[in-house]
N, C-alpha and C positions, 0 to 999 in steps of 0.2 A: 367447375370442380374439377380436378385431375383425376385420371383413373390410375388407381393403384392396387395391387395384390392383396388376396386377404392374410391377414396377420393379426394385427392389433384392432381389429374392428375398426379409417378411411386409409388402410392398405400399406402397408411400407414397403414393398416390391414393386415397382413401376411396371405395369405392363400394358401394352398398347390395345386399345379398345379398337377391334376391326369396323370398317364404314360400311353402313348399311344401305346399300345403294337402292333397297326396295323402298326406301323411306325419305330418299329425295326426290325432289319438286325439280321438275325439268327446268325451271328457271332459278332456282334457289343458288344464292351465290355466297362464297365463303367470304365474312368480312375479318376485318383487322381487329385483334382482340388488345384492348387498352392494356398498359403495362403498369403497376405500381412504382412510384409514385405518378398518380394522375389526378386531378381535382374532381374529375367526376366521377371518380370511385369512390368520393366520399361524401356524395350527396345522396339526400333523400330523394328517391326517385318519386314521380306523379302517377297517381290512380290511371287507369284505362278507362276513359268516361265512353269509348264507343267502338264497336267492333268493325273495321275499315279493312278494304282491300291492302291497305299499307300494313295495316297489323298481322295480315295474314302473310304478307311478303316479308315480313321481319322474324315473323315465328321460322319460317321455312328457311331463311338466312340463317337466325341462331341454330337451329337444328343439324344443318348441313356444316355450319363453321364449328358447332360442338364434336361429331361425329368424326372431323377433319383431324380437330386437335392433336389427338384424340381426347375427350372428355366424357365425363358422365353426368354433367351440370353445365350452366350458364344462363347468367341474368342480360336482361338487355342492357346496363350500365357498361359492362364490358367490353360492348359494342359500340359505345357511346350514342345510347339511347335511353334518355331519363325518363324512360314509364317502368309500370310496376307489372313487369313479364319476364318470365324464366321459363327455359326447359331443361328437360332432363330425360335421362334413359339410364338408369345403372343395373342394366342386363348385361351381363359380360359373354354368357353362352346363350346360342337359342336364338327365338325370334326376339328382334326389337320390339320395346314398349316407350316409345318416346312418347312423353306428356309434355302441354303446354298450359303454363298456368298463370292467368291473370288477375293480379290484385288478390295474391295468396296470404293468406293470415294464418298464422298458428291460432286453434282456439281451446287445445287442450295439449299438455304435456305432460310425461310421464314423470314421477320421481326418481323413477332409477334412471340413472346416466351409464354412458358407455362413452369410451373415449377412443377415439380412431386417428389414426396418423392423416393429416389434411393435407391436400396441395390445391393449388389453385392456377387455372388457364390465366390469370392477371399476374401471380407471382410464380414464373415456371420456375422449375427444380428446386423449389424449396418446400420442405413439409415439417411438419411440427404435429404433437397431439395435442388435441383439444379435446375438451369435454363438454358435453352436451346431452340433453335428455334423450333416452334410448327409444322412445315412441313419442309420435307427436299425431295429433289430428289438426289437418288443414283444410280449410274450405278457399275456393276459388271460382274463377269464371273460365268456362272453355271458349273455344274460338266460336262457339255456335250463340255466345251469350247467356248459356245455362248455368245455373250454381251447382258446383261439384263440392263434394267432399269425401276425404279419404283418409284412412289411419296408416302411417307410414312407420316400420321400424325397420333397425339393422341400418344397412348403409345407406336406404333411402330415407330413414329420417336426419340422417346426419348430412347429407346432399341438398333434402328439401331446404333446412334449417340453414346451411351454408349458403347458400342462394337468394333467401329471403333477405338475409345480413345485407347481400350485394344491394338489392333493393332500399335497405335503410343506410346506405355509404357505409357499412360495416366489412371489414376482411379477417379472414381468419386469423392472421397474425396481432391485430387486436385483442386476442385473447392471451396472448404470449405478454412476459415480461417485457420493459422498456429496451435493456440491453440487446436482447434477442431482437427483438421488432427493429430497431435501429440496424442491427447488423445485416438483418434480412434487406432494409429498405436501400442502403447503401450498396448491395450487392446488385439491386433491381438500378439504381441510378447509373451503375456501371454499364450494365446490360444495356442500359438504352443507348450509352453513350456510344459504346461499342455498335450497335445495332445502325444509328446514326451514321457514322462512319462508313460503315459499310455500304451505306444507299449511295 
């Protein structure tokens, strides 16, 4: 998910998120982020069955990639890995608070809704208002294999729902009307052609 500045509650004014070197793994690498349309972004991801060294590496790489983008959330399918893994850190100022969520699931959602102007690292430079529950309770497994549960509110709630959508093959533009969605898709197709020619 893109980082944007406070205003509508995913933040209308784009503002860069500083990299947080203290949380970088020495051997973590920045991975390429898939750009819509890509069939992998529309697939439902497989659950994580076991904690492996490759999974730890993936999490480190995803955090590195997210901070570099810069963004506040990233899901594994966005880097071409079809596993139910997401990372997020919605702190804009102060110490970093990186989270790695394996097999996350929303187990409760508030009736109250909020509207945020959302963006996405897989749909660069495109933003739209999306209505979601204002607070959610999420259960997941951490990198030690322990079960975790936490209630998220505000931008954290929006971000975790946005990233879980990625694990189910859904993009924020899927909440938009067909004309707006088609317009953004055409822009992304043009962007991908331009990038391909530049290589």
